N, C-alpha and C positions, 0 to 999 in steps of 0.2 A: 626456103630461099626468098619467100616472100616479105618472111617480116627481114630479112637479113639486106635484102636489098632497099625495103623503105629508112628503113635505119641510117644508109650510108652517110645520108643526106642528112648537113642539120633540122629542115623544118619538118624530117617525116620523124627523126628518134625524137623533139621532142614533144609529136600528138602523143606518143609513144608513152612517153612521161608524165602527158596530162599537162604541160609543168602549166601557171597560171591554173588552172582549174580547182577554182574553189570548192574543198571534202573529197574532191575526190584524186587529185594529183598525185601517183605512182599507182596506181590503182590495176592498170594494164600490166604493168611491173611486173608486180605485185603477184597477178595472176601467169604471168608467163617461168616467175624464175621457180611458178613454184609449181610448172608444168615440166616445165629442165627438172627439175628434182625427182619429178617423179615418173619420168623417162624411164630409167632406167627397167621397173619393171613393167615396161609393156616389152611385146613381142620383138623380134631380132624384128622385122618387114618394117611394121613403126620405126625402130630406133637408125634404122637404116636412111625414112623418109626424114626424120626430127634431124640430124646428125649438125643442117649445118643453122640451129635455131641458137645453138649459146654464142654464135657472132652477135646475135644486135643486141647482147651483153657488153664484147666487145668492141660498140661503136657509141654504146648509148655512154658508155667511158671513159671517151675518150671529152665529152662535156660535162661543165661546171656542176650543171642540172641534174646530166646523169650520174654522176662520182655522190654528188651531192642525195639523190635518190636511194642509189643501188647501199649506198651508205650511212642514210637518218636512224639514227639510236632506235632499237627495239622493234625492228621490220627480223631482221636476223635471213635476209636475204641474202650476206655473208657466208653462214654457216651453211644455210644449203646447197648451197655452189660450192664450197670450198672440198667436197667429198669427190662432185665428177671432174676435180684429178684425177683418180682413176675411176674413171667410167673405162669400160672397155672402148670407145668413138672416143677416136687418135683423136677426131674435129673437135669434141667438147670438148677435151683435155687442152690443146693449143688454145679453143675461145678464150676455157675459165683463166686461163694464164698470162694470158696475155690482156685479160679484163685487168688480171692484179696489176702487172703490169704499171697499164694505163692509169688505178689509181695512186700509184707510187708516183708517177711524176708530178701529181699536183705536191710538193712540194710542203707546201705550207698549211696545206686543208689537208688536200685526203691521207698524207701519209697517218695524224692525227685518225682522224678516224672510219684511217682503217683498220692499226694498228686498237684499239678502246672496240669496234668491234670484233677483229676476227682472237684478240688474245694470244693464248698458248698455239691454240690449232692453229689460228696464219701460220705463226712462226715453223710447229713442224711441218705444213704442208708446203711450207715454203722449200725448207732446206733437205726434206730427206729426200727428195730424186737428186737433188745435187751431190747428194751422202756421198754415193754409192754405195749404197743399203740396198738390200732385195726388199723390194718388188723391183727391178731397176726400172727406170721411165725410161726404154726406149728410141723415145722421138727426138730430136735434136733439137723444132721449136718449143718445144713443154721445156726443156733444159734452157734448153737462150731466150726464154721471154723470161722463168721464172730469176736463171741467176740473173740480169740484166732487172727483176724484182729486186732483189737480195745489194744489187744495186747504188740503185738508186735509191734504198730504205736507209743503206747504212752509209750515204750522205748527209744526212739528217742526224740530230746529237738522237731524237726520240728513239728514233729507226738505228742509228748504232749501238745503244746500251741494251736496246733490248735484246741484239741479235748480239752480244757476245755474253751474255744473261742464260739465251736459248744455246752456247758454246758453238756459236756458229761457223771460226775461225776452226775447230778440230774438224768440225761438221766440213768444210768446206777442199780443205787439205785434205780428209780422203778421200773427198769423190775428187780431185785434182787428178788426183794419180790416176785415173783410169778411164781419164774427160781427152777424150782427142778433136774435136769441133772446136774451132777455131773461137765463132764465138762467144760459145761458155766459157772457152779455158779465156778469152779476152777481158765480158764480166766478173770471172771471179779472178781473173787478178788487180785485176782495177778495185778492187772488195780487199783482197786482205793489204791493200797499198794502203788504202781508207782506216785498217785498222791500225796496220801500221802506226800511220802518222800523228794518230792523238796518244795522248796519255789520263790512261783511269786512276787513274792514281795518286793518290795528292805525292810532291815530289818533297814536301819538311819546309820549303821556303817563306810559308803562313805560324815556322813553330812546334806544330802541332808534328810529331811523335810521328815516325814511318812503322809502318806492317812492313816489317823484311821480311814476311812469308805469300804479302799479297805483293811485293817488286820481285820477287824472286819467280812469284807467278807467270806476274807481268809479263819475264823478262822472258822465261818457257812459254807462254801462248805467240810474245809480237817473234823469238829465234823461226817456230814453227812457219809460222807467215814466210819469214825470207826466205826461207825451208821453198815456201810453197814460190816467187814470187823472182826465185834465183833461174830456174826449171825453166827459167823465159828467156834465158841465155844461154843454154847450154846446147 
């Protein structure tokens, strides 16, 4: 709890990040990330004692400096933390999901770095708990944080394209069918509206030949998304 409480305030978070400490910036955070990643091998009692440690990641991800260090190329911080979304510790899952949402709130730089560091692993990790597939994520807070992260990603051009390629519309529609939490549903509906508002295929106005099969596939996907959003009025 001490690390969590200290990093709740900007001076404490910057101290952990070692901002402007030439040569050692991010060293404390690297050790903390590694400690969190390895904690699954600890005893049950130790895991209980360390369950709030992930909150430090949430706190530092609220700061631009924190996102810079967390998502620095080549550090592997993100890939070490993503598996924690399958942790037996619900506090740890909530912390990592919220950290990802915080990174997505930085639409200019954070999203680009997040996608670059996380790659396909990131998208599958974000979407799986929302898709309704097993094992199902039972914690509403985790699902809501991830749904809001996906919504924020879909609001950016780069994130939108990556999500579409990853099959997000179909996955979210499947998960929405059984979703009962209002906050999660709201984020998923907002994401569906974002997908529906974009045209991903050339409409032929520039003289290029229209790919009819691609247009039909787009129409099918948008019809599914329309069914998702229409359900809210029934």
